[in-house]
mmCIF file of the C-alpha atoms, coordinates in Angstrom:
data_MODEL
# 
_entry.id   MODEL 
# 
loop_
_atom_site.group_PDB 
_atom_site.id 
_atom_site.type_symbol 
_atom_site.label_atom_id 
_atom_site.label_alt_id 
_atom_site.label_comp_id 
_atom_site.label_asym_id 
_atom_site.label_entity_id 
_atom_site.label_seq_id 
_atom_site.pdbx_PDB_ins_code 
_atom_site.Cartn_x 
_atom_site.Cartn_y 
_atom_site.Cartn_z 
_atom_site.occupancy 
_atom_site.B_iso_or_equiv 
_atom_site.pdbx_formal_charge 
_atom_site.auth_seq_id 
_atom_site.auth_comp_id 
_atom_site.auth_asym_id 
_atom_site.auth_atom_id 
_atom_site.pdbx_PDB_model_num 
ATOM 1   C CA . MET A 1 1   ? 12.005 32.441 -32.046 1.00 0.00 ? 1   MET A CA 1 
ATOM 2   C CA . TYR A 1 2   ? 14.005 35.662 -32.361 1.00 0.00 ? 2   TYR A CA 1 
ATOM 3   C CA . TYR A 1 3   ? 11.184 37.858 -31.111 1.00 0.00 ? 3   TYR A CA 1 
ATOM 4   C CA . PRO A 1 4   ? 9.367  35.823 -28.439 1.00 0.00 ? 4   PRO A CA 1 
ATOM 5   C CA . LEU A 1 5   ? 7.920  38.919 -26.779 1.00 0.00 ? 5   LEU A CA 1 
ATOM 6   C CA . ALA A 1 6   ? 5.554  39.169 -29.750 1.00 0.00 ? 6   ALA A CA 1 
ATOM 7   C CA . TYR A 1 7   ? 4.024  35.961 -28.330 1.00 0.00 ? 7   TYR A CA 1 
ATOM 8   C CA . TYR A 1 8   ? 4.003  36.992 -24.686 1.00 0.00 ? 8   TYR A CA 1 
ATOM 9   C CA . LYS A 1 9   ? 0.767  36.079 -22.869 1.00 0.00 ? 9   LYS A CA 1 
ATOM 10  C CA . GLY A 1 10  ? 1.048  38.610 -20.044 1.00 0.00 ? 10  GLY A CA 1 
ATOM 11  C CA . PRO A 1 11  ? -0.072 42.224 -20.028 1.00 0.00 ? 11  PRO A CA 1 
ATOM 12  C CA . ASP A 1 12  ? 1.966  44.499 -22.295 1.00 0.00 ? 12  ASP A CA 1 
ATOM 13  C CA . THR A 1 13  ? 2.863  46.720 -19.331 1.00 0.00 ? 13  THR A CA 1 
ATOM 14  C CA . SER A 1 14  ? 5.043  43.941 -17.944 1.00 0.00 ? 14  SER A CA 1 
ATOM 15  C CA . ILE A 1 15  ? 7.270  43.852 -21.045 1.00 0.00 ? 15  ILE A CA 1 
ATOM 16  C CA . ASP A 1 16  ? 10.610 45.607 -20.682 1.00 0.00 ? 16  ASP A CA 1 
ATOM 17  C CA . PRO A 1 17  ? 10.703 48.113 -23.593 1.00 0.00 ? 17  PRO A CA 1 
ATOM 18  C CA . LEU A 1 18  ? 14.497 47.814 -23.846 1.00 0.00 ? 18  LEU A CA 1 
ATOM 19  C CA . ARG A 1 19  ? 14.328 44.018 -24.130 1.00 0.00 ? 19  ARG A CA 1 
ATOM 20  C CA . GLU A 1 20  ? 11.527 44.247 -26.701 1.00 0.00 ? 20  GLU A CA 1 
ATOM 21  C CA . GLY A 1 21  ? 13.497 46.789 -28.736 1.00 0.00 ? 21  GLY A CA 1 
ATOM 22  C CA . ARG A 1 22  ? 16.555 44.531 -28.741 1.00 0.00 ? 22  ARG A CA 1 
ATOM 23  C CA . GLN A 1 23  ? 14.517 41.584 -29.987 1.00 0.00 ? 23  GLN A CA 1 
ATOM 24  C CA . LYS A 1 24  ? 13.072 43.682 -32.812 1.00 0.00 ? 24  LYS A CA 1 
ATOM 25  C CA . GLU A 1 25  ? 16.579 44.822 -33.772 1.00 0.00 ? 25  GLU A CA 1 
ATOM 26  C CA . VAL A 1 26  ? 17.845 41.233 -33.815 1.00 0.00 ? 26  VAL A CA 1 
ATOM 27  C CA . VAL A 1 27  ? 15.124 40.313 -36.310 1.00 0.00 ? 27  VAL A CA 1 
ATOM 28  C CA . SER A 1 28  ? 16.068 43.294 -38.458 1.00 0.00 ? 28  SER A CA 1 
ATOM 29  C CA . LEU A 1 29  ? 19.769 42.419 -38.362 1.00 0.00 ? 29  LEU A CA 1 
ATOM 30  C CA . ILE A 1 30  ? 19.073 38.808 -39.326 1.00 0.00 ? 30  ILE A CA 1 
ATOM 31  C CA . ARG A 1 31  ? 17.080 39.946 -42.354 1.00 0.00 ? 31  ARG A CA 1 
ATOM 32  C CA . ILE A 1 32  ? 19.838 42.349 -43.403 1.00 0.00 ? 32  ILE A CA 1 
ATOM 33  C CA . GLN A 1 33  ? 22.522 39.683 -42.938 1.00 0.00 ? 33  GLN A CA 1 
ATOM 34  C CA . PHE A 1 34  ? 20.590 37.205 -45.053 1.00 0.00 ? 34  PHE A CA 1 
ATOM 35  C CA . LEU A 1 35  ? 20.091 39.752 -47.808 1.00 0.00 ? 35  LEU A CA 1 
ATOM 36  C CA . LYS A 1 36  ? 23.797 40.629 -47.832 1.00 0.00 ? 36  LYS A CA 1 
ATOM 37  C CA . ARG A 1 37  ? 24.794 36.963 -47.856 1.00 0.00 ? 37  ARG A CA 1 
ATOM 38  C CA . PHE A 1 38  ? 22.358 36.329 -50.718 1.00 0.00 ? 38  PHE A CA 1 
ATOM 39  C CA . GLU A 1 39  ? 23.849 39.222 -52.694 1.00 0.00 ? 39  GLU A CA 1 
ATOM 40  C CA . SER A 1 40  ? 27.399 38.095 -51.893 1.00 0.00 ? 40  SER A CA 1 
ATOM 41  C CA . SER A 1 41  ? 27.329 34.581 -53.337 1.00 0.00 ? 41  SER A CA 1 
ATOM 42  C CA . ALA A 1 42  ? 25.308 31.397 -53.444 1.00 0.00 ? 42  ALA A CA 1 
ATOM 43  C CA . GLU A 1 43  ? 27.951 29.725 -51.281 1.00 0.00 ? 43  GLU A CA 1 
ATOM 44  C CA . ALA A 1 44  ? 27.731 32.412 -48.583 1.00 0.00 ? 44  ALA A CA 1 
ATOM 45  C CA . PHE A 1 45  ? 23.940 32.282 -48.607 1.00 0.00 ? 45  PHE A CA 1 
ATOM 46  C CA . GLU A 1 46  ? 23.997 28.486 -48.415 1.00 0.00 ? 46  GLU A CA 1 
ATOM 47  C CA . MET A 1 47  ? 26.303 28.598 -45.404 1.00 0.00 ? 47  MET A CA 1 
ATOM 48  C CA . SER A 1 48  ? 23.985 31.073 -43.656 1.00 0.00 ? 48  SER A CA 1 
ATOM 49  C CA . CYS A 1 49  ? 20.991 28.845 -44.397 1.00 0.00 ? 49  CYS A CA 1 
ATOM 50  C CA . GLU A 1 50  ? 22.796 25.788 -43.036 1.00 0.00 ? 50  GLU A CA 1 
ATOM 51  C CA . THR A 1 51  ? 23.729 27.590 -39.827 1.00 0.00 ? 51  THR A CA 1 
ATOM 52  C CA . LEU A 1 52  ? 20.195 28.935 -39.389 1.00 0.00 ? 52  LEU A CA 1 
ATOM 53  C CA . LEU A 1 53  ? 18.787 25.462 -40.034 1.00 0.00 ? 53  LEU A CA 1 
ATOM 54  C CA . GLN A 1 54  ? 20.816 24.106 -37.127 1.00 0.00 ? 54  GLN A CA 1 
ATOM 55  C CA . LYS A 1 55  ? 19.701 26.932 -34.839 1.00 0.00 ? 55  LYS A CA 1 
ATOM 56  C CA . LEU A 1 56  ? 16.034 26.474 -35.727 1.00 0.00 ? 56  LEU A CA 1 
ATOM 57  C CA . LEU A 1 57  ? 16.272 22.723 -35.192 1.00 0.00 ? 57  LEU A CA 1 
ATOM 58  C CA . ALA A 1 58  ? 17.960 23.265 -31.828 1.00 0.00 ? 58  ALA A CA 1 
ATOM 59  C CA . TRP A 1 59  ? 15.228 25.689 -30.751 1.00 0.00 ? 59  TRP A CA 1 
ATOM 60  C CA . VAL A 1 60  ? 12.443 23.307 -31.788 1.00 0.00 ? 60  VAL A CA 1 
ATOM 61  C CA . ILE A 1 61  ? 14.087 20.367 -30.021 1.00 0.00 ? 61  ILE A CA 1 
ATOM 62  C CA . ARG A 1 62  ? 14.684 22.430 -26.865 1.00 0.00 ? 62  ARG A CA 1 
ATOM 63  C CA . ASN A 1 63  ? 11.056 23.608 -26.739 1.00 0.00 ? 63  ASN A CA 1 
ATOM 64  C CA . LYS A 1 64  ? 9.638  20.089 -27.181 1.00 0.00 ? 64  LYS A CA 1 
ATOM 65  C CA . PRO A 1 65  ? 6.816  20.321 -29.711 1.00 0.00 ? 65  PRO A CA 1 
ATOM 66  C CA . GLU A 1 66  ? 3.562  18.597 -28.804 1.00 0.00 ? 66  GLU A CA 1 
ATOM 67  C CA . GLY A 1 67  ? 0.480  17.431 -30.684 1.00 0.00 ? 67  GLY A CA 1 
ATOM 68  C CA . GLU A 1 68  ? 0.213  18.752 -34.249 1.00 0.00 ? 68  GLU A CA 1 
ATOM 69  C CA . ASP A 1 69  ? 3.519  20.633 -33.953 1.00 0.00 ? 69  ASP A CA 1 
ATOM 70  C CA . LEU A 1 70  ? 5.289  17.386 -33.068 1.00 0.00 ? 70  LEU A CA 1 
ATOM 71  C CA . ARG A 1 71  ? 3.643  15.571 -36.010 1.00 0.00 ? 71  ARG A CA 1 
ATOM 72  C CA . ARG A 1 72  ? 4.650  18.370 -38.408 1.00 0.00 ? 72  ARG A CA 1 
ATOM 73  C CA . PHE A 1 73  ? 8.217  18.376 -37.065 1.00 0.00 ? 73  PHE A CA 1 
ATOM 74  C CA . GLU A 1 74  ? 8.505  14.586 -37.389 1.00 0.00 ? 74  GLU A CA 1 
ATOM 75  C CA . ARG A 1 75  ? 7.185  14.796 -40.977 1.00 0.00 ? 75  ARG A CA 1 
ATOM 76  C CA . TRP A 1 76  ? 9.725  17.524 -41.731 1.00 0.00 ? 76  TRP A CA 1 
ATOM 77  C CA . LYS A 1 77  ? 12.589 15.375 -40.371 1.00 0.00 ? 77  LYS A CA 1 
ATOM 78  C CA . VAL A 1 78  ? 11.507 12.355 -42.425 1.00 0.00 ? 78  VAL A CA 1 
ATOM 79  C CA . LYS A 1 79  ? 11.052 14.392 -45.599 1.00 0.00 ? 79  LYS A CA 1 
ATOM 80  C CA . HIS A 1 80  ? 14.364 16.214 -45.192 1.00 0.00 ? 80  HIS A CA 1 
ATOM 81  C CA . GLY A 1 81  ? 16.557 13.539 -43.589 1.00 0.00 ? 81  GLY A CA 1 
ATOM 82  C CA . GLU A 1 82  ? 18.904 13.459 -46.571 1.00 0.00 ? 82  GLU A CA 1 
ATOM 83  C CA . LEU A 1 83  ? 19.240 17.240 -46.498 1.00 0.00 ? 83  LEU A CA 1 
ATOM 84  C CA . MET A 1 84  ? 20.017 17.161 -42.764 1.00 0.00 ? 84  MET A CA 1 
ATOM 85  C CA . ASP A 1 85  ? 22.808 14.632 -43.426 1.00 0.00 ? 85  ASP A CA 1 
ATOM 86  C CA . TYR A 1 86  ? 24.145 16.829 -46.241 1.00 0.00 ? 86  TYR A CA 1 
ATOM 87  C CA . VAL A 1 87  ? 24.164 19.914 -44.009 1.00 0.00 ? 87  VAL A CA 1 
ATOM 88  C CA . HIS A 1 88  ? 25.784 17.988 -41.180 1.00 0.00 ? 88  HIS A CA 1 
ATOM 89  C CA . HIS A 1 89  ? 28.641 16.813 -43.403 1.00 0.00 ? 89  HIS A CA 1 
ATOM 90  C CA . ARG A 1 90  ? 29.135 20.249 -44.967 1.00 0.00 ? 90  ARG A CA 1 
ATOM 91  C CA . LEU A 1 91  ? 29.367 21.895 -41.561 1.00 0.00 ? 91  LEU A CA 1 
ATOM 92  C CA . GLN A 1 92  ? 31.806 19.212 -40.391 1.00 0.00 ? 92  GLN A CA 1 
ATOM 93  C CA . GLU A 1 93  ? 33.999 19.973 -43.397 1.00 0.00 ? 93  GLU A CA 1 
ATOM 94  C CA . LEU A 1 94  ? 33.733 23.698 -42.747 1.00 0.00 ? 94  LEU A CA 1 
ATOM 95  C CA . TRP A 1 95  ? 34.740 23.502 -39.097 1.00 0.00 ? 95  TRP A CA 1 
ATOM 96  C CA . GLY A 1 96  ? 37.528 20.940 -39.639 1.00 0.00 ? 96  GLY A CA 1 
ATOM 97  C CA . ASP A 1 97  ? 38.201 17.378 -38.592 1.00 0.00 ? 97  ASP A CA 1 
ATOM 98  C CA . GLU A 1 98  ? 36.295 16.096 -35.620 1.00 0.00 ? 98  GLU A CA 1 
ATOM 99  C CA . SER A 1 99  ? 36.704 13.053 -33.447 1.00 0.00 ? 99  SER A CA 1 
ATOM 100 C CA . GLU A 1 100 ? 34.884 9.835  -34.326 1.00 0.00 ? 100 GLU A CA 1 
ATOM 101 C CA . GLU A 1 101 ? 32.403 10.497 -31.513 1.00 0.00 ? 101 GLU A CA 1 
ATOM 102 C CA . GLU A 1 102 ? 31.543 13.982 -32.831 1.00 0.00 ? 102 GLU A CA 1 
ATOM 103 C CA . GLN A 1 103 ? 31.214 12.688 -36.394 1.00 0.00 ? 103 GLN A CA 1 
ATOM 104 C CA . ASP A 1 104 ? 28.436 10.358 -35.275 1.00 0.00 ? 104 ASP A CA 1 
ATOM 105 C CA . GLU A 1 105 ? 26.634 13.223 -33.526 1.00 0.00 ? 105 GLU A CA 1 
ATOM 106 C CA . ASP A 1 106 ? 23.236 14.325 -34.799 1.00 0.00 ? 106 ASP A CA 1 
ATOM 107 C CA . VAL A 1 107 ? 22.922 17.267 -37.168 1.00 0.00 ? 107 VAL A CA 1 
ATOM 108 C CA . VAL A 1 108 ? 22.320 19.515 -34.171 1.00 0.00 ? 108 VAL A CA 1 
ATOM 109 C CA . PRO A 1 109 ? 25.095 19.431 -31.576 1.00 0.00 ? 109 PRO A CA 1 
ATOM 110 C CA . ALA A 1 110 ? 23.951 18.992 -27.978 1.00 0.00 ? 110 ALA A CA 1 
ATOM 111 C CA . GLU A 1 111 ? 25.661 22.275 -27.039 1.00 0.00 ? 111 GLU A CA 1 
ATOM 112 C CA . LEU A 1 112 ? 23.481 24.166 -29.517 1.00 0.00 ? 112 LEU A CA 1 
ATOM 113 C CA . ILE A 1 113 ? 20.335 22.611 -28.051 1.00 0.00 ? 113 ILE A CA 1 
ATOM 114 C CA . GLU A 1 114 ? 21.445 23.551 -24.530 1.00 0.00 ? 114 GLU A CA 1 
ATOM 115 C CA . GLU A 1 115 ? 22.105 27.157 -25.650 1.00 0.00 ? 115 GLU A CA 1 
ATOM 116 C CA . ALA A 1 116 ? 18.635 27.508 -27.217 1.00 0.00 ? 116 ALA A CA 1 
ATOM 117 C CA . GLU A 1 117 ? 16.126 29.477 -25.177 1.00 0.00 ? 117 GLU A CA 1 
ATOM 118 C CA . ASP A 1 118 ? 13.547 27.293 -23.431 1.00 0.00 ? 118 ASP A CA 1 
ATOM 119 C CA . LEU A 1 119 ? 10.409 29.429 -23.249 1.00 0.00 ? 119 LEU A CA 1 
ATOM 120 C CA . PRO A 1 120 ? 7.905  28.806 -20.448 1.00 0.00 ? 120 PRO A CA 1 
ATOM 121 C CA . ARG A 1 121 ? 4.546  27.810 -21.970 1.00 0.00 ? 121 ARG A CA 1 
ATOM 122 C CA . ASP A 1 122 ? 2.624  29.613 -19.266 1.00 0.00 ? 122 ASP A CA 1 
ATOM 123 C CA . GLU A 1 123 ? 4.198  32.931 -20.329 1.00 0.00 ? 123 GLU A CA 1 
ATOM 124 C CA . TYR A 1 124 ? 4.539  32.527 -24.113 1.00 0.00 ? 124 TYR A CA 1 
ATOM 125 C CA . LYS A 1 125 ? 2.488  31.117 -26.974 1.00 0.00 ? 125 LYS A CA 1 
ATOM 126 C CA . VAL A 1 126 ? 5.158  28.490 -27.611 1.00 0.00 ? 126 VAL A CA 1 
ATOM 127 C CA . SER A 1 127 ? 2.953  26.416 -29.909 1.00 0.00 ? 127 SER A CA 1 
ATOM 128 C CA . GLU A 1 128 ? 2.509  29.392 -32.250 1.00 0.00 ? 128 GLU A CA 1 
ATOM 129 C CA . ILE A 1 129 ? 6.258  30.038 -32.308 1.00 0.00 ? 129 ILE A CA 1 
ATOM 130 C CA . LEU A 1 130 ? 6.919  26.338 -32.952 1.00 0.00 ? 130 LEU A CA 1 
ATOM 131 C CA . SER A 1 131 ? 4.439  26.327 -35.823 1.00 0.00 ? 131 SER A CA 1 
ATOM 132 C CA . GLU A 1 132 ? 6.075  29.347 -37.455 1.00 0.00 ? 132 GLU A CA 1 
ATOM 133 C CA . THR A 1 133 ? 9.546  27.910 -36.855 1.00 0.00 ? 133 THR A CA 1 
ATOM 134 C CA . ILE A 1 134 ? 8.543  24.672 -38.587 1.00 0.00 ? 134 ILE A CA 1 
ATOM 135 C CA . ASP A 1 135 ? 7.243  26.771 -41.499 1.00 0.00 ? 135 ASP A CA 1 
ATOM 136 C CA . ASP A 1 136 ? 10.682 28.435 -41.595 1.00 0.00 ? 136 ASP A CA 1 
ATOM 137 C CA . LEU A 1 137 ? 12.342 24.997 -41.635 1.00 0.00 ? 137 LEU A CA 1 
ATOM 138 C CA . TYR A 1 138 ? 10.324 24.088 -44.729 1.00 0.00 ? 138 TYR A CA 1 
ATOM 139 C CA . GLN A 1 139 ? 11.385 27.344 -46.410 1.00 0.00 ? 139 GLN A CA 1 
ATOM 140 C CA . LEU A 1 140 ? 15.051 26.817 -45.518 1.00 0.00 ? 140 LEU A CA 1 
ATOM 141 C CA . ALA A 1 141 ? 14.869 23.281 -46.890 1.00 0.00 ? 141 ALA A CA 1 
ATOM 142 C CA . GLU A 1 142 ? 13.585 24.693 -50.183 1.00 0.00 ? 142 GLU A CA 1 
ATOM 143 C CA . PHE A 1 143 ? 16.443 27.189 -50.309 1.00 0.00 ? 143 PHE A CA 1 
ATOM 144 C CA . LEU A 1 144 ? 19.046 24.559 -49.470 1.00 0.00 ? 144 LEU A CA 1 
ATOM 145 C CA . ASN A 1 145 ? 17.707 22.005 -51.939 1.00 0.00 ? 145 ASN A CA 1 
ATOM 146 C CA . GLU A 1 146 ? 17.755 24.639 -54.683 1.00 0.00 ? 146 GLU A CA 1 
ATOM 147 C CA . LEU A 1 147 ? 21.278 25.684 -53.717 1.00 0.00 ? 147 LEU A CA 1 
ATOM 148 C CA . LYS A 1 148 ? 22.415 22.043 -53.836 1.00 0.00 ? 148 LYS A CA 1 
ATOM 149 C CA . VAL A 1 149 ? 21.164 21.882 -57.425 1.00 0.00 ? 149 VAL A CA 1 
ATOM 150 C CA . GLN A 1 150 ? 22.912 25.152 -58.332 1.00 0.00 ? 150 GLN A CA 1 
ATOM 151 C CA . THR A 1 151 ? 26.247 24.553 -56.602 1.00 0.00 ? 151 THR A CA 1 
ATOM 152 C CA . GLY A 1 152 ? 26.378 20.763 -56.704 1.00 0.00 ? 152 GLY A CA 1 
ATOM 153 C CA . PRO A 1 153 ? 26.671 18.316 -53.806 1.00 0.00 ? 153 PRO A CA 1 
# 
């Protein structure tokens, strides 16, 4: 989801080299940030994973998975429902008290879903990006479940 031009369906000549370069740099920066957070502390890494989890969920929801992607996403949500609740409560604690209405909000705030990029399926291989994003959700869930064991609930 951070480098959608890698999944662009059009001819390569239509891709803006500056835009493509920026997307590649974003991916590189995310990797570096995660490595630094991992080296910093388990708590810092856990917080980064929780934030990324929300962003990935928002992107998947915004891009409306279909068919097998939808089935995989629904299975992921069922399997990791408890983890999503845990992350939601931790992020609420981190960002302070919220109103009753916001406390009942889903794990992914509506604003985050609205901010997520909605890729046109006629221009991008959205299904492939969704599939890889769902794979990333499974990996993040593994990290977060392991961190819960290490740092306690």
